[in-house]
N, C-alpha and C positions, 0 to 999 in steps of 0.2 A: 717402264711406261710412265709418262708424267700426265697428270690429271689437273684441270684448272679452267680458267676462263677461255672460252673459245676465241675471244678476241686476241688474247696474248698468244695462242698458237697460230692463229691465222695471219696476224699482223705484227710479227716480232719487231719489225722496224718502227713501230709506234711507241715503243718503250726504249728511249734513248739511253737510260741507263742500265738497260738490259735485264735479262733474267737468264739463268743458266741452270743446268742439271749437274748436281754433284752427288755421286754415290746414291742415284735413284731419287734424289730430293729435288724438287724445283724450288728455286730461289728468286725472289724478286727484289731488287734494290731500288731505292728512290731517295732523293735528297729530302731532308727534314728542314722545314722552314720554322725556325725558332728565333725569337727576339732575344738577342744577347746584349747584355749591358755591362757597363764597367764602372768600378769604383776606385778612386785614388786612395792611397794610403799616406796620411800626413800626420807625423808626430804622435804615432800611437793609436790612431783611430781612422776609420774609414770615412769618406765622404758619401753623399747620397748617390746612389746608382743612377747611372745615366745612359741613355741610348744616343750614340754619336755625339759625345760631348764636344762643345766648342773650345774648351780648354781643359788641360790636366795639370793639377798641381801635385808635387811630390817633394819629398825632403822638407827641409825647414824654409828653403829660401829659393826655391826653383819652381818654375811652371812653364808649360807650353800653351801659347795663345794662338788664336787665329787658325785653329786646326781645320783642314779640308780633308774630309774622308774620300778615298777613292774606291775603297772596299769596306763592307761591313756585312759579314754573313755569319753562318753557324760554325765556321772553322777559325777565321781570322778577320781582323781589321787592319787596315793600311791607310796611312795619311800623312800629310806634312803640315808642319806649323813652325812657329817661331819660339825658340826657347829663351826664356829671359834667365840669365845666369848671374847671380850676385857672388862675387868673389870674396867679399867681406874684407877687402883690403882698402884702406888701413883698418876699417871695422865695418860691421854689417850696415850700420845706420848711414855712415858717410859714403860708402861705395855706391857707385852708379851701375845698375844692372846692364849687362852686355847682352846683345841680342845675336842669336845664332840660328840658321835654318837646320831643321832636323827632319828626318823620315821616321815615323812612328810605326810600330807593329804591336797589335794586342793579339794574344793567342791563348791557348790552353783553356778551352772552354770546359767549365764545370757547372753542374747542377748544384746550386747553393741553396735550394729550397728546402723547406722542412717537411718530412714525412712524404705525402703524395702531391705536394705543391712544387711546381717547376718554376725555377727561377735560374737562368742561365747567366754566368758571367764570364768574362775573360779574366784569368787569374795570372797571366804573364804580360808585363808591360815593359817594352823595349823601345829604344831609339838609337839612331845613329846620326852623327853630324854629316851635313851636306856641305863641303867645303870647309871653311874656317871653324876652328874649335877653340874652347878656352885653354890657356896654357896649363900644363900639369894634370889634365884628365885624359882618359881613354877616349877613343873615337867612338865607342859603343857604350851603352848604359842599359842595364835591364834589372828588373826586379820581379820577384813572384809574390802573389798575394793568396791568402787562404780564403775560405768561404766565410769565415766568422772573424 
């Protein structure tokens, strides 16, 4: 026998994420609306955390600009932007950055807050080239970040 809200019992269709009985226990599941942020990791330190950042810098000489996010929720973020890639040929100061279209995915949400404070962050940053890519690099790139 399950006990609980009369509304849940008489109108189960009102709960799109459902509720079920397992081994005599009633379970209700619902999505959690949490604000998730992202911090870039550049040369040994993190940048300021941002919600839907318009640009992401990474490595010593690369960044993605003009990002347009199509999804940003408690599980993953997806967007597209333009990667500025400096090949450093003949050297980093003289080389002209090349532009490449990329699809970005942020994932692996973790609570990076202290004690009872919640501060959710995407801790995996990845992108793939759409169309052309720089010579000598893979089609995909990914990096993992820690909370600290």
